[in-house]
LONULO-261524 format. One record per residue: residue number from 1; residue in one letter; chain; x, y, z of N, C-alpha, C in turn. Coordinates in steps of 0.02 Angstrom, whole numbers, plus 50000, padded with zeros to 5 digits. Layout:
LONULO-261524
pos=NUM, code=a, unit=A, n.c1=X, n.c2=Y, n.c3=Z, ca.c1=X, ca.c2=Y, ca.c3=Z, c.c1=X, c.c2=Y, c.c3=Z
...
end
This chain:
LONULO-261524
pos=1, code=m, unit=A, n.c1=53026, n.c2=49659, n.c3=45913, ca.c1=53085, ca.c2=49650, ca.c3=45954, c.c1=53065, c.c2=49649, c.c3=46028
pos=2, code=d, unit=A, n.c1=53093, n.c2=49603, n.c3=46065, ca.c1=53078, ca.c2=49596, ca.c3=46136, c.c1=53136, c.c2=49625, c.c3=46177
pos=3, code=i, unit=A, n.c1=53122, n.c2=49642, n.c3=46238, ca.c1=53172, ca.c2=49671, ca.c3=46282, c.c1=53179, c.c2=49628, c.c3=46345
pos=4, code=v, unit=A, n.c1=53240, n.c2=49608, n.c3=46359, ca.c1=53256, ca.c2=49578, ca.c3=46423, c.c1=53292, c.c2=49633, c.c3=46463
pos=5, code=f, unit=A, n.c1=53270, n.c2=49644, n.c3=46525, ca.c1=53300, ca.c2=49700, ca.c3=46562, c.c1=53319, c.c2=49680, c.c3=46634
pos=6, code=i, unit=A, n.c1=53366, n.c2=49719, n.c3=46659, ca.c1=53387, ca.c2=49716, ca.c3=46729, c.c1=53385, c.c2=49787, c.c3=46754
pos=7, code=r, unit=A, n.c1=53354, n.c2=49799, n.c3=46811, ca.c1=53349, ca.c2=49866, ca.c3=46840, c.c1=53387, c.c2=49869, c.c3=46906
pos=8, code=q, unit=A, n.c1=53423, n.c2=49923, n.c3=46914, ca.c1=53458, ca.c2=49941, ca.c3=46976, c.c1=53504, c.c2=49886, c.c3=47001
pos=9, code=l, unit=A, n.c1=53543, n.c2=49859, n.c3=46955, ca.c1=53596, ca.c2=49813, ca.c3=46975, c.c1=53647, c.c2=49854, c.c3=47014
pos=10, code=q, unit=A, n.c1=53658, n.c2=49835, n.c3=47076, ca.c1=53703, ca.c2=49874, ca.c3=47120, c.c1=53771, c.c2=49841, c.c3=47123
pos=11, code=i, unit=A, n.c1=53822, n.c2=49882, n.c3=47106, ca.c1=53890, ca.c2=49858, ca.c3=47106, c.c1=53934, c.c2=49907, c.c3=47144
pos=12, code=d, unit=A, n.c1=53969, n.c2=49882, n.c3=47193, ca.c1=54017, ca.c2=49923, ca.c3=47231, c.c1=54086, c.c2=49914, c.c3=47200
pos=13, code=t, unit=A, n.c1=54116, n.c2=49969, n.c3=47179, ca.c1=54180, ca.c2=49965, ca.c3=47144, c.c1=54220, c.c2=50030, c.c3=47154
pos=14, code=v, unit=A, n.c1=54282, n.c2=50029, n.c3=47133, ca.c1=54323, ca.c2=50090, ca.c3=47134, c.c1=54309, c.c2=50128, c.c3=47069
pos=15, code=i, unit=A, n.c1=54282, n.c2=50188, n.c3=47078, ca.c1=54262, ca.c2=50229, ca.c3=47020, c.c1=54272, c.c2=50303, c.c3=47037
pos=16, code=g, unit=A, n.c1=54303, n.c2=50340, n.c3=46993, ca.c1=54309, ca.c2=50411, ca.c3=47004, c.c1=54374, c.c2=50440, c.c3=46978
pos=17, code=v, unit=A, n.c1=54374, n.c2=50506, n.c3=46968, ca.c1=54432, ca.c2=50541, ca.c3=46942, c.c1=54474, c.c2=50573, c.c3=46997
pos=18, code=y, unit=A, n.c1=54445, n.c2=50585, n.c3=47054, ca.c1=54481, ca.c2=50618, ca.c3=47108, c.c1=54522, c.c2=50568, c.c3=47148
pos=19, code=e, unit=A, n.c1=54578, n.c2=50590, n.c3=47174, ca.c1=54623, ca.c2=50544, ca.c3=47210, c.c1=54587, c.c2=50511, c.c3=47269
pos=20, code=w, unit=A, n.c1=54546, n.c2=50548, n.c3=47305, ca.c1=54512, ca.c2=50518, ca.c3=47363, c.c1=54463, c.c2=50463, c.c3=47340
pos=21, code=e, unit=A, n.c1=54435, n.c2=50470, n.c3=47280, ca.c1=54389, ca.c2=50418, ca.c3=47255, c.c1=54426, c.c2=50354, c.c3=47237
pos=22, code=k, unit=A, n.c1=54489, n.c2=50359, n.c3=47222, ca.c1=54528, ca.c2=50300, ca.c3=47202, c.c1=54549, c.c2=50257, c.c3=47261
pos=23, code=t, unit=A, n.c1=54531, n.c2=50280, n.c3=47321, ca.c1=54549, ca.c2=50242, ca.c3=47382, c.c1=54489, c.c2=50211, c.c3=47416
pos=24, code=i, unit=A, n.c1=54430, n.c2=50219, n.c3=47386, ca.c1=54368, ca.c2=50193, ca.c3=47416, c.c1=54326, c.c2=50157, c.c3=47363
pos=25, code=t, unit=A, n.c1=54278, n.c2=50119, n.c3=47386, ca.c1=54229, ca.c2=50092, ca.c3=47340, c.c1=54167, c.c2=50135, c.c3=47343
pos=26, code=q, unit=A, n.c1=54133, n.c2=50140, n.c3=47286, ca.c1=54070, ca.c2=50177, ca.c3=47282, c.c1=54020, c.c2=50134, c.c3=47245
pos=27, code=r, unit=A, n.c1=53957, n.c2=50145, n.c3=47259, ca.c1=53904, ca.c2=50106, ca.c3=47228, c.c1=53884, c.c2=50137, c.c3=47161
pos=28, code=l, unit=A, n.c1=53878, n.c2=50093, n.c3=47111, ca.c1=53847, ca.c2=50110, ca.c3=47048, c.c1=53782, c.c2=50072, c.c3=47044
pos=29, code=e, unit=A, n.c1=53732, n.c2=50102, n.c3=47012, ca.c1=53669, ca.c2=50069, ca.c3=46997, c.c1=53662, c.c2=50067, c.c3=46921
pos=30, code=i, unit=A, n.c1=53651, n.c2=50007, n.c3=46895, ca.c1=53652, ca.c2=49997, ca.c3=46823, c.c1=53586, c.c2=49968, c.c3=46800
pos=31, code=d, unit=A, n.c1=53559, n.c2=49999, n.c3=46748, ca.c1=53499, ca.c2=49973, ca.c3=46714, c.c1=53521, c.c2=49949, c.c3=46645
pos=32, code=l, unit=A, n.c1=53496, n.c2=49890, n.c3=46626, ca.c1=53513, ca.c2=49861, ca.c3=46561, c.c1=53450, c.c2=49842, c.c3=46523
pos=33, code=e, unit=A, n.c1=53451, n.c2=49853, n.c3=46459, ca.c1=53399, ca.c2=49828, ca.c3=46413, c.c1=53434, c.c2=49795, c.c3=46355
pos=34, code=l, unit=A, n.c1=53415, n.c2=49733, n.c3=46341, ca.c1=53445, ca.c2=49695, ca.c3=46286, c.c1=53390, c.c2=49675, c.c3=46238
pos=35, code=a, unit=A, n.c1=53397, n.c2=49694, n.c3=46175, ca.c1=53348, ca.c2=49677, ca.c3=46123, c.c1=53361, c.c2=49607, c.c3=46099
pos=36, code=t, unit=A, n.c1=53308, n.c2=49566, n.c3=46098, ca.c1=53314, ca.c2=49497, ca.c3=46077, c.c1=53246, c.c2=49471, c.c3=46054
pos=37, code=d, unit=A, n.c1=53243, n.c2=49409, n.c3=46036, ca.c1=53180, ca.c2=49378, ca.c3=46018, c.c1=53168, c.c2=49320, c.c3=46067
pos=38, code=i, unit=A, n.c1=53118, n.c2=49327, n.c3=46109, ca.c1=53106, ca.c2=49277, ca.c3=46162, c.c1=53055, c.c2=49223, c.c3=46142
pos=39, code=r, unit=A, n.c1=53029, n.c2=49226, n.c3=46082, ca.c1=52975, ca.c2=49180, ca.c3=46063, c.c1=52994, c.c2=49106, c.c3=46069
pos=40, code=q, unit=A, n.c1=53052, n.c2=49087, n.c3=46044, ca.c1=53072, ca.c2=49017, ca.c3=46047, c.c1=53081, c.c2=48994, c.c3=46120
pos=41, code=a, unit=A, n.c1=53112, n.c2=49035, n.c3=46161, ca.c1=53121, ca.c2=49017, ca.c3=46231, c.c1=53054, c.c2=49010, c.c3=46266
pos=42, code=a, unit=A, n.c1=53008, n.c2=49055, n.c3=46252, ca.c1=52942, ca.c2=49053, ca.c3=46282, c.c1=52903, c.c2=48991, c.c3=46259
pos=43, code=a, unit=A, n.c1=52908, n.c2=48976, n.c3=46195, ca.c1=52871, ca.c2=48918, ca.c3=46168, c.c1=52896, c.c2=48853, c.c3=46198
pos=44, code=q, unit=A, n.c1=52961, n.c2=48849, n.c3=46210, ca.c1=52990, ca.c2=48787, ca.c3=46236, c.c1=53003, c.c2=48790, c.c3=46312
pos=45, code=d, unit=A, n.c1=52989, n.c2=48847, n.c3=46342, ca.c1=53000, ca.c2=48856, ca.c3=46414, c.c1=53071, c.c2=48836, c.c3=46434
pos=46, code=d, unit=A, n.c1=53120, n.c2=48862, n.c3=46397, ca.c1=53189, ca.c2=48840, ca.c3=46403, c.c1=53236, c.c2=48900, c.c3=46411
pos=47, code=i, unit=A, n.c1=53266, n.c2=48906, n.c3=46469, ca.c1=53311, ca.c2=48963, ca.c3=46483, c.c1=53372, c.c2=48964, c.c3=46437
pos=48, code=r, unit=A, n.c1=53391, n.c2=48908, n.c3=46410, ca.c1=53449, ca.c2=48906, ca.c3=46365, c.c1=53436, c.c2=48943, c.c3=46300
pos=49, code=l, unit=A, n.c1=53373, n.c2=48958, n.c3=46286, ca.c1=53354, ca.c2=48992, ca.c3=46224, c.c1=53341, c.c2=49066, c.c3=46233
pos=50, code=t, unit=A, n.c1=53358, n.c2=49092, n.c3=46291, ca.c1=53347, ca.c2=49163, ca.c3=46304, c.c1=53409, c.c2=49191, c.c3=46338
pos=51, code=l, unit=A, n.c1=53405, n.c2=49253, n.c3=46360, ca.c1=53460, ca.c2=49285, ca.c3=46396, c.c1=53451, c.c2=49273, c.c3=46470
pos=52, code=d, unit=A, n.c1=53501, n.c2=49244, n.c3=46501, ca.c1=53498, ca.c2=49226, ca.c3=46572, c.c1=53519, c.c2=49287, c.c3=46614
pos=53, code=y, unit=A, n.c1=53471, n.c2=49315, n.c3=46652, ca.c1=53484, ca.c2=49375, ca.c3=46692, c.c1=53543, c.c2=49366, c.c3=46740
pos=54, code=a, unit=A, n.c1=53545, n.c2=49308, n.c3=46772, ca.c1=53598, ca.c2=49295, ca.c3=46822, c.c1=53667, c.c2=49296, c.c3=46790
pos=55, code=v, unit=A, n.c1=53673, n.c2=49265, n.c3=46732, ca.c1=53737, ca.c2=49264, ca.c3=46696, c.c1=53757, c.c2=49335, c.c3=46675
pos=56, code=i, unit=A, n.c1=53709, n.c2=49372, n.c3=46649, ca.c1=53723, ca.c2=49441, ca.c3=46628, c.c1=53746, c.c2=49483, c.c3=46687
pos=57, code=a, unit=A, n.c1=53710, n.c2=49479, n.c3=46743, ca.c1=53728, ca.c2=49518, ca.c3=46802, c.c1=53798, c.c2=49501, c.c3=46827
pos=58, code=t, unit=A, n.c1=53814, n.c2=49437, n.c3=46828, ca.c1=53880, ca.c2=49415, ca.c3=46850, c.c1=53935, c.c2=49441, c.c3=46805
pos=59, code=r, unit=A, n.c1=53925, n.c2=49437, n.c3=46740, ca.c1=53975, ca.c2=49461, ca.c3=46692, c.c1=53986, c.c2=49536, c.c3=46697
pos=60, code=v, unit=A, n.c1=53931, n.c2=49573, n.c3=46706, ca.c1=53937, ca.c2=49646, ca.c3=46713, c.c1=53977, c.c2=49662, c.c3=46776
pos=61, code=q, unit=A, n.c1=53961, n.c2=49629, n.c3=46831, ca.c1=53998, ca.c2=49642, ca.c3=46893, c.c1=54072, c.c2=49625, c.c3=46886
pos=62, code=q, unit=A, n.c1=54087, n.c2=49569, n.c3=46856, ca.c1=54157, ca.c2=49550, ca.c3=46845, c.c1=54194, c.c2=49602, c.c3=46803
pos=63, code=l, unit=A, n.c1=54162, n.c2=49625, n.c3=46750, ca.c1=54192, ca.c2=49675, ca.c3=46706, c.c1=54207, c.c2=49739, c.c3=46742
pos=64, code=i, unit=A, n.c1=54159, n.c2=49764, n.c3=46780, ca.c1=54166, ca.c2=49829, ca.c3=46813, c.c1=54215, c.c2=49826, c.c3=46872
pos=65, code=c, unit=A, n.c1=54220, n.c2=49769, n.c3=46905, ca.c1=54264, ca.c2=49763, ca.c3=46963, c.c1=54334, c.c2=49739, c.c3=46945
pos=66, code=a, unit=A, n.c1=54347, n.c2=49724, n.c3=46883, ca.c1=54412, ca.c2=49697, ca.c3=46863, c.c1=54469, c.c2=49747, c.c3=46873
pos=67, code=e, unit=A, n.c1=54454, n.c2=49810, n.c3=46863, ca.c1=54506, ca.c2=49862, ca.c3=46872, c.c1=54472, c.c2=49929, c.c3=46886
pos=68, code=p, unit=A, n.c1=54507, n.c2=49974, n.c3=46920, ca.c1=54478, ca.c2=50040, ca.c3=46933, c.c1=54463, c.c2=50076, c.c3=46867
pos=69, code=i, unit=A, n.c1=54408, n.c2=50112, n.c3=46867, ca.c1=54387, ca.c2=50152, ca.c3=46809, c.c1=54373, c.c2=50223, c.c3=46834
pos=70, code=e, unit=A, n.c1=54389, n.c2=50272, n.c3=46794, ca.c1=54378, ca.c2=50341, ca.c3=46816, c.c1=54309, c.c2=50367, c.c3=46799
pos=71, code=l, unit=A, n.c1=54284, n.c2=50354, n.c3=46739, ca.c1=54222, ca.c2=50385, ca.c3=46716, c.c1=54165, c.c2=50334, c.c3=46710
pos=72, code=i, unit=A, n.c1=54105, n.c2=50356, n.c3=46728, ca.c1=54047, ca.c2=50312, ca.c3=46717, c.c1=54032, c.c2=50305, c.c3=46643
pos=73, code=e, unit=A, n.c1=54054, n.c2=50353, n.c3=46602, ca.c1=54048, ca.c2=50346, ca.c3=46530, c.c1=54087, c.c2=50285, c.c3=46505
pos=74, code=t, unit=A, n.c1=54145, n.c2=50274, n.c3=46534, ca.c1=54186, ca.c2=50216, ca.c3=46517, c.c1=54151, c.c2=50152, c.c3=46539
pos=75, code=v, unit=A, n.c1=54121, n.c2=50153, n.c3=46598, ca.c1=54084, ca.c2=50095, ca.c3=46623, c.c1=54029, c.c2=50077, c.c3=46573
pos=76, code=a, unit=A, n.c1=53990, n.c2=50127, n.c3=46552, ca.c1=53934, ca.c2=50114, ca.c3=46506, c.c1=53958, c.c2=50085, c.c3=46441
pos=77, code=e, unit=A, n.c1=54011, n.c2=50112, n.c3=46412, ca.c1=54038, ca.c2=50087, ca.c3=46348, c.c1=54064, c.c2=50016, c.c3=46355
pos=78, code=k, unit=A, n.c1=54100, n.c2=50002, n.c3=46409, ca.c1=54127, ca.c2=49934, ca.c3=46419, c.c1=54070, c.c2=49883, c.c3=46426
pos=79, code=i, unit=A, n.c1=54019, n.c2=49902, n.c3=46462, ca.c1=53962, ca.c2=49856, ca.c3=46470, c.c1=53928, c.c2=49843, c.c3=46404
pos=80, code=a, unit=A, n.c1=53914, n.c2=49896, n.c3=46367, ca.c1=53879, ca.c2=49889, ca.c3=46303, c.c1=53919, c.c2=49846, c.c3=46255
pos=81, code=t, unit=A, n.c1=53983, n.c2=49858, n.c3=46250, ca.c1=54026, ca.c2=49819, ca.c3=46206, c.c1=54025, c.c2=49745, c.c3=46225
pos=82, code=m, unit=A, n.c1=54033, n.c2=49730, n.c3=46289, ca.c1=54033, ca.c2=49661, ca.c3=46313, c.c1=53967, c.c2=49627, c.c3=46298
pos=83, code=l, unit=A, n.c1=53912, n.c2=49660, n.c3=46312, ca.c1=53846, ca.c2=49629, ca.c3=46301, c.c1=53835, c.c2=49613, c.c3=46227
pos=84, code=l, unit=A, n.c1=53854, n.c2=49659, n.c3=46184, ca.c1=53845, ca.c2=49648, ca.c3=46112, c.c1=53890, c.c2=49591, c.c3=46086
pos=85, code=q, unit=A, n.c1=53948, n.c2=49584, n.c3=46115, ca.c1=53995, ca.c2=49533, ca.c3=46093, c.c1=53979, c.c2=49464, c.c3=46121
pos=86, code=q, unit=A, n.c1=53954, n.c2=49460, n.c3=46182, ca.c1=53949, ca.c2=49396, ca.c3=46217, c.c1=53879, c.c2=49368, c.c3=46222
pos=87, code=f, unit=A, n.c1=53828, n.c2=49407, n.c3=46205, ca.c1=53759, ca.c2=49383, ca.c3=46213, c.c1=53719, c.c2=49392, c.c3=46149
pos=88, code=a, unit=A, n.c1=53666, n.c2=49353, n.c3=46142, ca.c1=53624, ca.c2=49354, ca.c3=46083, c.c1=53577, c.c2=49414, c.c3=46084
pos=89, code=t, unit=A, n.c1=53605, n.c2=49471, n.c3=46073, ca.c1=53567, ca.c2=49533, ca.c3=46072, c.c1=53589, c.c2=49576, c.c3=46013
pos=90, code=q, unit=A, n.c1=53541, n.c2=49610, n.c3=45982, ca.c1=53556, ca.c2=49654, ca.c3=45926, c.c1=53570, c.c2=49725, c.c3=45948
pos=91, code=a, unit=A, n.c1=53546, n.c2=49742, n.c3=46007, ca.c1=53552, ca.c2=49811, ca.c3=46032, c.c1=53547, c.c2=49811, c.c3=46108
pos=92, code=v, unit=A, n.c1=53579, n.c2=49861, n.c3=46138, ca.c1=53578, ca.c2=49868, ca.c3=46211, c.c1=53568, c.c2=49941, c.c3=46230
pos=93, code=r, unit=A, n.c1=53537, n.c2=49950, n.c3=46287, ca.c1=53535, ca.c2=50016, ca.c3=46320, c.c1=53566, c.c2=50005, c.c3=46389
pos=94, code=v, unit=A, n.c1=53611, n.c2=50049, n.c3=46406, ca.c1=53646, ca.c2=50044, ca.c3=46470, c.c1=53640, c.c2=50111, c.c3=46505
pos=95, code=r, unit=A, n.c1=53616, n.c2=50109, n.c3=46567, ca.c1=53611, ca.c2=50169, ca.c3=46608, c.c1=53653, c.c2=50157, c.c3=46670
pos=96, code=v, unit=A, n.c1=53700, n.c2=50202, n.c3=46683, ca.c1=53744, ca.c2=50196, ca.c3=46741, c.c1=53732, c.c2=50257, c.c3=46786
pos=97, code=c, unit=A, n.c1=53713, n.c2=50244, n.c3=46848, ca.c1=53700, ca.c2=50298, ca.c3=46896, c.c1=53751, c.c2=50293, c.c3=46952
pos=98, code=k, unit=A, n.c1=53771, n.c2=50352, n.c3=46976, ca.c1=53818, ca.c2=50357, ca.c3=47032, c.c1=53783, c.c2=50399, c.c3=47086
pos=99, code=p, unit=A, n.c1=53747, n.c2=50366, n.c3=47130, ca.c1=53704, ca.c2=50402, ca.c3=47177, c.c1=53739, c.c2=50449, c.c3=47225
pos=100, code=t, unit=A, n.c1=53802, n.c2=50437, n.c3=47241, ca.c1=53836, ca.c2=50479, ca.c3=47290, c.c1=53879, c.c2=50534, c.c3=47260
pos=101, code=a, unit=A, n.c1=53876, n.c2=50544, n.c3=47195, ca.c1=53921, ca.c2=50591, ca.c3=47161, c.c1=53906, c.c2=50664, c.c3=47176
pos=102, code=v, unit=A, n.c1=53842, n.c2=50682, n.c3=47181, ca.c1=53823, ca.c2=50751, ca.c3=47193, c.c1=53779, c.c2=50753, c.c3=47255
pos=103, code=a, unit=A, n.c1=53800, n.c2=50790, n.c3=47305, ca.c1=53768, ca.c2=50789, ca.c3=47371, c.c1=53693, c.c2=50806, c.c3=47368
pos=104, code=n, unit=A, n.c1=53673, n.c2=50854, n.c3=47327, ca.c1=53605, ca.c2=50877, ca.c3=47326, c.c1=53561, c.c2=50842, c.c3=47273
pos=105, code=a, unit=A, n.c1=53587, n.c2=50790, n.c3=47242, ca.c1=53550, ca.c2=50754, ca.c3=47191, c.c1=53538, c.c2=50682, c.c3=47215
pos=106, code=q, unit=A, n.c1=53481, n.c2=50655, n.c3=47195, ca.c1=53467, ca.c2=50585, ca.c3=47211, c.c1=53517, c.c2=50540, c.c3=47175
pos=107, code=t, unit=A, n.c1=53532, n.c2=50556, n.c3=47112, ca.c1=53581, ca.c2=50519, ca.c3=47074, c.c1=53602, c.c2=50559, c.c3=47013
pos=108, code=v, unit=A, n.c1=53658, n.c2=50540, n.c3=46984, ca.c1=53680, ca.c2=50567, ca.c3=46920, c.c1=53701, c.c2=50508, c.c3=46877
pos=109, code=g, unit=A, n.c1=53707, n.c2=50518, n.c3=46812, ca.c1=53728, ca.c2=50462, ca.c3=46772, c.c1=53729, c.c2=50475, c.c3=46697
pos=110, code=v, unit=A, n.c1=53738, n.c2=50421, n.c3=46660, ca.c1=53737, ca.c2=50423, ca.c3=46588, c.c1=53695, c.c2=50365, c.c3=46562
pos=111, code=q, unit=A, n.c1=53667, n.c2=50374, n.c3=46504, ca.c1=53630, ca.c2=50321, ca.c3=46470, c.c1=53651, c.c2=50320, c.c3=46398
pos=112, code=i, unit=A, n.c1=53667, n.c2=50259, n.c3=46373, ca.c1=53687, ca.c2=50252, ca.c3=46303, c.c1=53645, c.c2=50197, c.c3=46270
pos=113, code=s, unit=A, n.c1=53639, n.c2=50201, n.c3=46205, ca.c1=53607, ca.c2=50149, ca.c3=46164, c.c1=53657, c.c2=50130, c.c3=46110
pos=114, code=r, unit=A, n.c1=53667, n.c2=50064, n.c3=46102, ca.c1=53713, ca.c2=50040, ca.c3=46052, c.c1=53680, c.c2=49981, c.c3=46015
pos=115, code=g, unit=A, n.c1=53697, n.c2=49974, n.c3=45952, ca.c1=53671, ca.c2=49919, ca.c3=45912, c.c1=53613, c.c2=49940, c.c3=45868
pos=116, code=n, unit=A, n.c1=53579, n.c2=49890, n.c3=45841, ca.c1=53525, ca.c2=49902, ca.c3=45794, c.c1=53457, c.c2=49896, c.c3=45827
pos=117, code=w, unit=A, n.c1=53428, n.c2=49953, n.c3=45846, ca.c1=53360, ca.c2=49954, ca.c3=45876, c.c1=53310, c.c2=49959, c.c3=45819
pos=118, code=a, unit=A, n.c1=53294, n.c2=49903, n.c3=45789, ca.c1=53248, ca.c2=49901, ca.c3=45732, c.c1=53177, c.c2=49916, c.c3=45753
end
């Protein structure tokens, strides 16, 4: 199994449970891993036969910015579900970090794995 990945995709969105958070945008940093088979794309040197990073990044940003979300856990689940439904992947790992959430920490976040990691 091969992995297509995106690291530190930065998305500014409304995220948080506190009332003051619902009035501002905050940055999320998202790491994605998508399990796939890249052999045919590599053999034919054809982007149409693999996962297009730009398309994935755009769809993730659209999903997360469509409406305010309170929890980064919800962000992670929504991303994983969308990736599994819309892209040729058997499994995904999604890591969502919220760098400004805790003053004395570089970042905080969640990481989930969904699908069949054979």
